[in-house]
Structures are given as C-alpha cells and as structure tokens.
C-alpha positions as CSV (number, residue, x, y, z in Angstrom):
1,M,-16.3,8.0,-10.1
2,L,-17.6,5.5,-7.5
3,T,-15.5,2.3,-7.1
4,K,-15.6,-0.5,-4.7
5,I,-13.1,-2.9,-3.1
6,L,-14.6,-5.5,-0.8
7,D,-17.0,-3.6,1.5
8,W,-15.5,-0.1,0.9
9,V,-17.1,2.3,-1.5
10,I,-14.9,5.2,-2.6
11,D,-15.7,8.3,-4.6
12,V,-12.4,8.7,-6.6
13,D,-11.2,11.7,-8.5
14,V,-9.4,9.5,-11.1
15,A,-7.9,12.5,-13.0
16,A,-6.4,14.0,-9.8
17,T,-5.2,10.6,-8.6
18,L,-3.5,9.9,-12.0
19,A,-1.9,13.4,-11.9
20,A,-0.6,13.0,-8.4
21,Y,1.0,9.6,-9.2
22,A,2.5,11.1,-12.4
23,A,4.3,13.6,-10.2
24,I,6.0,10.9,-8.1
25,E,9.4,10.0,-9.4
26,S,9.3,6.4,-8.1
27,G,7.7,4.3,-5.5
28,R,9.3,3.8,-2.1
29,A,10.9,0.5,-2.9
30,A,12.5,1.8,-6.1
31,G,13.9,4.8,-4.2
32,C,15.7,2.6,-1.6
33,D,18.7,0.3,-2.0
34,C,18.1,-2.0,1.1
35,A,17.7,-5.7,0.6
36,D,14.0,-5.6,1.6
37,C,13.1,-3.0,-1.0
38,R,15.2,-4.6,-3.7
39,N,13.4,-7.9,-3.0
40,F,10.0,-6.1,-3.3
41,V,11.0,-4.6,-6.6
42,A,11.9,-8.1,-7.8
43,V,8.5,-9.6,-6.8
44,R,6.3,-6.5,-7.2
45,S,4.8,-7.6,-10.6
46,R,3.3,-10.8,-9.0
47,V,2.3,-9.7,-5.5
48,Y,-1.0,-7.9,-6.4
49,P,-3.9,-10.2,-7.2
50,E,-6.0,-9.6,-10.3
51,A,-8.9,-8.1,-8.4
52,F,-6.5,-5.5,-6.8
53,V,-4.9,-4.7,-10.1
54,K,-8.3,-4.0,-11.7
55,F,-9.3,-1.8,-8.8
56,A,-6.0,0.1,-8.9
57,H,-6.1,0.7,-12.6
58,S,-9.7,1.9,-12.5
59,A,-9.0,4.3,-9.6
60,G,-5.8,5.8,-11.1
61,I,-3.3,4.1,-8.8
62,D,0.2,3.5,-10.3
63,L,1.2,0.1,-8.7
64,E,4.9,1.0,-9.2
65,R,4.6,4.1,-7.0
66,E,3.6,2.9,-3.5
67,V,3.6,5.9,-1.1
68,E,4.6,3.7,1.9
69,L,6.3,0.3,2.2
70,A,7.3,-1.8,5.2
71,C,8.9,-5.2,5.5
72,S,8.1,-7.2,8.6
73,G,10.9,-9.7,7.8
74,L,10.9,-13.4,7.1
75,V,7.7,-15.2,8.2
76,G,8.8,-18.7,7.1
77,I,11.4,-20.4,5.0
78,G,11.9,-18.2,2.0
79,A,8.8,-16.0,2.7
80,T,8.5,-12.5,3.8
81,E,5.7,-10.1,4.7
82,Y,5.2,-6.6,3.3
83,T,2.7,-3.9,4.1
84,G,2.1,-0.8,1.9
85,L,-0.1,2.0,1.2
86,F,-1.5,3.8,-1.8
87,H,-3.4,7.1,-1.7
88,L,-6.5,7.9,-3.7
89,V,-7.8,11.4,-4.2
90,G,-11.4,11.4,-3.2
91,R,-13.6,10.4,-0.2
92,L,-14.7,7.2,1.5
93,V,-18.5,6.8,1.0
94,E,-19.1,3.7,3.1
95,G,-17.3,0.8,4.6
96,P,-16.2,-0.8,7.8
97,A,-13.6,0.8,10.1
98,D,-10.1,0.2,8.8
99,V,-8.2,0.8,12.1
100,E,-8.6,-0.1,15.7
101,Q,-7.1,1.9,18.6
102,M,-4.9,-0.5,20.7
103,D,-4.0,2.0,23.5
104,S,-3.5,5.8,23.8
105,S,-0.7,5.9,21.2
106,S,-1.0,2.9,18.9
107,W,-3.4,1.7,16.2
108,R,-3.8,-1.5,14.3
109,V,-5.0,-1.8,10.7
110,L,-8.0,-4.1,10.2
111,Y,-7.2,-5.9,7.0
112,R,-9.7,-8.0,5.1
113,S,-8.6,-10.8,2.8
114,L,-9.0,-10.1,-0.9
115,A,-7.1,-13.1,-2.2
116,P,-5.0,-15.8,-0.7
117,G,-2.0,-14.1,1.0
118,F,-3.2,-10.6,0.1
119,S,-5.4,-8.4,2.3
120,V,-6.5,-4.7,2.1
121,A,-8.1,-2.0,4.2
122,A,-9.4,1.3,3.0
123,G,-10.0,4.4,5.2
124,F,-9.9,8.1,5.5
125,G,-6.5,9.5,4.5
126,Q,-4.3,10.2,7.6
127,G,-2.1,12.8,5.7
128,A,-0.2,12.9,2.5
129,L,2.9,10.6,2.6
130,D,4.2,12.2,-0.6
131,K,4.1,15.9,-1.5
132,A,2.3,15.1,-4.7
133,F,-0.8,14.4,-2.6
134,A,-0.4,17.4,-0.2
135,G,-3.6,19.4,0.4
136,L,-5.8,16.9,-1.4
137,P,-8.7,14.9,0.1
138,L,-7.4,11.4,0.5
139,V,-8.5,7.8,1.0
140,D,-5.7,5.4,2.1
141,V,-5.7,1.9,0.6
142,N,-3.5,-0.2,2.9
143,W,-2.4,-3.7,1.9
144,E,-0.4,-6.6,3.2
145,V,1.1,-9.6,1.4
146,T,3.2,-12.6,2.1
147,T,5.5,-13.3,-0.8
148,D,8.8,-15.0,-1.7
149,W,12.2,-13.8,-0.8
150,V,14.0,-14.1,-4.2
151,I,17.2,-12.1,-4.0
152,P,20.4,-13.7,-2.8
153,D,21.1,-11.1,-0.1
154,P,19.6,-11.6,3.4
155,P,16.8,-9.4,4.7
156,T,17.8,-6.1,6.3
157,P,18.3,-6.7,10.1
158,G,15.4,-5.4,12.3
159,I,11.7,-5.6,12.1
160,A,9.1,-3.4,10.3
161,R,11.5,-1.3,8.3
162,L,9.3,1.5,7.0
163,R,10.0,3.3,3.7
164,G,7.8,6.4,3.3
165,S,7.3,10.1,3.9
166,Q,8.8,12.6,1.6
C-alpha cells in the first residue's frame, strides 16, 4: 500500500508491519524504569499529532511500541525533548534526504515539521532495532517532540539517553 507523510511516499507492507509490531512485547519506554521513560509513558497518548496518528494507524505502526527512544533532557521550564523511531516494512518510493553527514563518523537527522512541536523524517532503514524486524526491508520513521515533564521525579542525569536495540 502506498502511503505518504509530508514529502515522503512509502510503499508499506501493512500486514508484515502489523505482524512485526505484534511480536514486540513493549515499546522502549515501557521496557525501562528511568525517569525519562516513565515520563514519556505518562505523556505518550498526547505527544503524537492527529496527522501522525492517522499515518501510523494506516501503515500498521503500533504507537505504544517505539523501537527507539531518546530523551535530550529539559529544554525549558517543565518541558523536555524526545526523539524516537518506528520501523515500517516496505520501501521508500520518493522523498527528500532524511540525514546529512556532519563528518566522517556522525550524521544528523533532517526533520520536517508536521505539527507545532512535532517533526518527522523518513528514510531507508539503517538496520532492525528490534529482532521482530530482522531481515525485513525497512523504512525508518524518525520523530522528535517537545512535551511536558509531568512526573515528580527529575530527569535522568546526562544528555541523549538512548533506549533501543534488542
């Protein structure tokens, strides 16, 4: 099935994507007990804008099973930034580059705004971050969001705490 998000057109195998997400026990945030992940679980139901929810549901993404999650820490009073990733089984048909090489060993994701405070980037899968997707042709859907810090515990010390890879 062809689907589109912003300028990216993706040929998604919805049945294979649904099956892979069904094989994942929980998303990265639910599988971690750090304050950053507990906060994300508390705000997850309201961080994804309607356009992204519609896209995800049509493509077979389970929004409670992110395959990667990172917290960049507080970005203002009571606000924090998260980045995450969902896999789709399929192929990227067309769209702009989603990454830019900064130097010989680092890359930067080129996000595009989908809604206020929420941006996405889609590109060729760089490798399965969960064994449920191993060996499948993948498209990575990266996202970033700024949202509220709602739990009483302070953020986990450090920057860009990554939760992923199983």
